[in-house]
N, C-alpha and C positions, 0 to 999 in steps of 0.2 A: 671342699673346704681346705685351704692351704694350712699345713701344720709344720711346725719346727720343733726339734728336740735338742735338749742340751743336758749334759751331765752336771750334777751339782755335787761337788766334792766336799768330803769331811775335812776338818782341821784338828790338829792337836796343838797344845801349848807346850813347847819345849821348856819354856820358863815363864812364870807368871808372878809379877810383883804388884802389890798395891801400895802406892806411895802415900796417899792421903785421901780423906773424904772431902769433896769440894762443897762449897756453899750451896750449889744447886742440887745437892743430894747425890750426884754421881761420884764415882771413885776415880781418882787419877791412877792410871795403870801404866805398866811397862812390861811388855810381853814379847816373846819370840814365838811366832806362829809358823806352822808348817802344814801344807796341804798333804793329805794322804790319798792313796788310790782306792778309796771306798766312796761310792757315790750313789745318789738318787738320780732318777731320770725325770726330767720335766718336759712334757710335751704341751705345746701351746698352739691353739688355732683361733681363728676369728669366726664369730657367728653374727647373725643379724637380729639378735634379741636385745641388745644393749645391756645384757646381764653378764656378770662374772660367775662362771660355773666351775667349781673345783671338784674333781674326782680323785680318789686315792685308794690304794690297795689296803690301807689300814682302816678298819671300820671305826676305830675309836678316835681317829684324828678329826678335829673340827674342819669343816669345809666352808665356813663363813668368815666373817671379819676377824675371828680369833686366829686364823691361819695367816702366817706372814706372806704366803703366796697370794692369797686373796688381797691382802693389804697392798702388796706391791702393785698388783694390777689396778686396784682402785686409785691409788695415788697417781700412777702413770696416766690413766685415762683422764683423771681430773686435770692434771697438769697440761695436757695437750688437747683437751676438749674432744676426746675420741668418743664417738657415738656407737661404734661397733661393739658388739659383745665379745667376750673372751672365754674360751673353754680351756681349762688347764687340767691335764692329767698328771698326777704325781705318783710315781712308783718309788716307794720308800725302801731303802736298804740301810741307811744310816740310822742307828738307834735313836729313839726319841728321848728328849730330856736327859742327855747323856754327856754333855760337855764337849760335843763334837761339832757344834754349830750347824746341825742338819737343817733346821728351819731357816737360819740366816742364809745358808748356801742355796736352798731352794728359792728364796726370795731373790738372791743375786742372779741366779740362772733365769728366773722369770723376767727380771729387768732387762737382761741381755736379749732374751727372745723377743720381748715387746719392742725394744729398740730396733731390732732387725725386721720384724714382721710389719711394723708400721713405718719403717724407714725414717725414723726421727733423727738419725745421724748424730746421736749423742756421743761424746768422747767418754773414755773410761772415767775421767775425773767428774764429768757431769753425772754419770750413772752413780758414782760413789757419793756424790752430794745428795742424790735422791735416797740412796741406800741408807745413809746414816740416820735419816728420819724414821726409818723402819726398825733399825736395831744397830747396836754398836759394832757387831761382827760382820754386818753386811758389806761394808766397804772392803774389808780384807777378803771376803769371799768373792768379790769381784776381781781383786788383784791376784790372789792365790800365790803359791810358791813359798819361799822362805822370806819372812819379813819381820822387821821390828815394828811393834804396834805401841803407840803411846796415846796420851790423852785419855779419852774414854774408849779408845780403840779406833778412832777415826784418823789419827796421824800415823801414816804408814810409810816405812822406808824399806824398799826392796834391798835385801842383802844377799851375799854369796850363798849358793845352795849348800845345805849340809852334806857331809860325806854320805855316800850311798850306804844303806843299811836295811834291815828288815824290822817291821814294826808290828808287834802283836797287840791287838786291842781286845780287852775283856770288859764287858759291861755286866755288872751284877744285877740281880733282880730287884733293884731299888731305883726309885726316881728321886732326883734332887731338885729342889727349888732354888734357882739362882738368887732370887730375892731373899730367901732364908739365909743363904750362905753370906751374902754381902751384908745383910742386916745384923748378923751375928759375928762378923769379923771385928776383932778388937785389936787395933793397931797401937802398940806400945813402943816406947823408946828402946826397950830391951830386947824386943823380938828380932830374930834373925831373918833378914830379907834375902831372896835369891840374888845371886851375883850375875846380873844380866850382862854387865860389861865383860866379865870373864868368859861368858858363853859366846858373846860376839867375837872376842879375840880368838877363841877356839875354832869357831866357824870360819873366820878369816884365814886361819892357818890350816884348815882342813883336818883338824885333830878330833876325831870322833870320841876317843877315850877321854880327852880333856873336856869335851862338850858334855858328855854324859855325867862326868864327875860333878859338874856344876848345876845340872838340871834340878829345878825346884819349883814348887808351886805354893805360894803363901796361903791359898784358900784351903789347903789340906788341914790347916790348923782348926778349921771349922767342920769340914765335911767328914774327915776320918774319925774323930771322936764320936760323931753321931752314927756313922755307918762303919763299924769295925771291919766289915767284909772287905772294904777297900784296902786296909792295911794288910789283911790276909792275902789278897790277890797280889799286892806288891811284893810281899815276902816270897810267895810261891814263884813269882816270875824270876826273882833273883836266884832262887833255888834251881830254877830251870835254865839258868845260864844267861839271863838278861844282863847287859852292861849296866842298866839302871831301869827302874820302874817308877812311874809317876802318874798321878791323877791328872786328867786333862780338864781344863776349865774349872767349873764349879763341881764337876763330877757327875755321875759316879764312875765313868769309864776310866780304866787304868790302861796305860800303854807301856810296853817294854821294848827296849831297843836291843836288837841282836845284830852282831857283826856278820855271822855266817848263816847260810841257808839251812844247814843240817840242824844246828842248835835251835833255830827258829821253828823248823818243822816239828821237832820233838816237843818243844814247848806248846805249840799249837795243838798237837795231838793230846798232850797231857790235859790242857784246859778244856778241850772238847769232852773229855771223859770225867773230869774232876767234879763237875757240877757247881763250880764257883762262879761261873758266868752264865747269864741268860743268853748272851750273844758273844761269839768269839770270832775274830777275824785276823787273818794274817795278810799284811799288805806291805807297801813300801812308800817312801816319799813320792810325791807327785809334783811336777813343775809344768806349767802351761807350755804346750807345743803348738806352733802354728795358730796361736790365738791372737787375733788382731787387736785385742784390748791390752795385751801384755807384751813386754819385751821378751824376745826369745832367750831362753836359758841354755847356754851352750854346754857341751860336754856331758850333761846329764839327761837332756830331754829325749834322747834316742834309746834310753835303757828300757828293757822290758820290766813290767811291774807285776809282781805276784799279787793275786787277789783270791782269797779263799773264804768260804762261808763256814 
């Protein structure tokens, strides 16, 4: 049986703003997204059972229609009238329900593998059009790199890569419902919104200090009061030399930006011992390299990426 494997990379939100709640119930967003070098592995093969079979290394993960990988395969098979069955093995490393788009990235990788193994010849945009029906983060997880995300997340603009840095990820031992966070977000005329334009300007100028100065996530107004451990991790990251620390997505994962390797290594060692995080990773930004779905990112795509558990 022919099989193909792809990495499914995590993302962080360098900036996340919610502009309004739309009439259709979705929220209008403006975000700056960044892929990081932490990834799951998705392996896909064809079988003759006409069934979708999903296997994973995490016993608590659903392997039926509740899993986005299963949904991606189901939608793809129905769209193209594919009768062959699909077997998908999912090796998870990205924390679950963590604000890192692990499920969306797995679905994106599955779509790319299906496109290749069944030779359907879909363009990146066509894959993204399928992806948005599965989840708002899936189109970005197909694009990857550094991008401005608008609408509900489906309007994507590739932007200049952020300056090279080290990224510490700490996920506390709590799980956050995205639905709960957005349902409890109260947008008022007096609340302070992240300055996404200032962040875009800093990225364009290659100014990491200015970028970190403006990083913000409006969803923290909901998640942090409910889970004070997030604020504690943010504070400790700054104590450990982070240029800034921020919650990613709807949480609860916190990331810290570090300019130099030694400071990042010391902070990583601290959090591994401190017990504040259930999962701790030290990584770097990631940009697609030799990926025929994406434009090549020059100057950064040859750099080595640090990846620690």
